[in-house]
N, C-alpha and C positions, 0 to 999 in steps of 0.2 A: 844934154852929149849921148849918146847912146853908150849905155856903159860893158853891153855885150851882150850877148843870150840868154832872156833867161828862161826858155823852157820847149823843147820838143814836144810838138802834139802829134801823136798816131791814133788815126780811128782803127781799131781792129774790132772784132765781127766775136773775138771769144776774151777777155777779160783773163780765163784760165789760163790758156796755150800761152797768150802776150805775157804772161807776167811768168810762163814757165823758163818761154824765150828772152825774155831778157835777163832772168836771176844767172841762168845756164850755159847762157853765152856774157854777157858781161858781167857778170859780177854783179849786180842790180840792188841795189838796197829795199825793199819795201822801206817807204815814211806813206802812203796815206791809201787807204781805200774806205768810196762814198757806201759804197754797200749793196741798200737799193735804195740807199735817197741817190734825190737828183740835185745835183746842187749847180749844174751846168748842162751840159742838155744831154749826159746822158750819164748814164751810170762812169763812174771813170778810178785809177787807180796811177798814183804817183810814186816815180823813182827815182834815186842818183845810183848816176854812174858816175864813174872819177868826176865828183859834185858836180853834174851836170842834169838840172832838172826836166826825166822824161815821164810826159803825163798819156797813158794811153788813157782810152774813151769808146764804152762800146759802140759800135754802128756799120755798116756796108763797109765791103772788103773792097779795095777798088776793084776797079776792072779790069785793071789790064797790069801786065809791068812795066817800066821802063826807066832808065840809067839815072832819074835822078833818087839822089842819096846820100845819108852820110856815111860818114869813114869816121872809122875810130884811131886813135893813133895807141899801138905797141907795138914795144922792144922787137927788135931781129930776135932779138934771142927768149919770147912770148909766142913767137908766132905761129911757130907749131902747134904752140899748142888752142890756139883760138883753131886753129884747123880744125884740132880734132873737135870742138865742141861743138862745130857747126854740124861736121860728117857725122858727130852720136846722135843730134836732134835728126835725120836724115835732113838738113834742110837740101832748097832747090840752090844749089851751088854757079852761076854766071862765069861762065868762060870770060876767062881777065880778059884786058885791051890789051893790042899794044905798048909796052914798052920801050926810052929809054934804056941805053944800058949803064945802073946806075942809081934810076927810079923808084927803088925802092923793091919792095913785095905788097903784095895785098890779093885780098881774097874777098871775090862778092858773096850773095849771098840772099833770099828773098823770104820774110817772114811768112808767115802763116797768111798774109792779108795783100802780097802782091806787093810792100815794101824792099825796097834797097837797101843792104846795107851796105858797108866795106870796114875790114881790117889789115887797115894799114902800117909801114913800119919806118916810114919818109915824114921830113917833115916839107913845112913852103920852100926855104931856103935852101933846103937841096934837092927841094924842083926845078926852082928860078936858076940855081948855077946849072943842073945840067941841059938843062934847055938851051944854054951859054951855049952848050959846047958844041 
């Protein structure tokens, strides 16, 4: 039986830039750095973001951008704080998709390696309710 998501791994060109990204945007807590050792495929670092294990491994950036993304939930009250964090790092913000009224707020942005992230204020239950209207 699946118990949940174990971890999410991102391949990044620069571990230090990725560290700044996860700390500054998501308040990530550093929990491990392999340093110059390689236990997996390459050097790596682990973070916790709201108790989710995020791994970053050194490698080549994604060659192109897609809509594949991971979304992090924040409260409506804190949404603008996260927008400011994204803007402060000068990250590329993707134009938002059309939304159904009441669907919640989102900002989509790319990291330094073409991964797409979303900060979102809604929940699945809210989304389903709005789609029924």
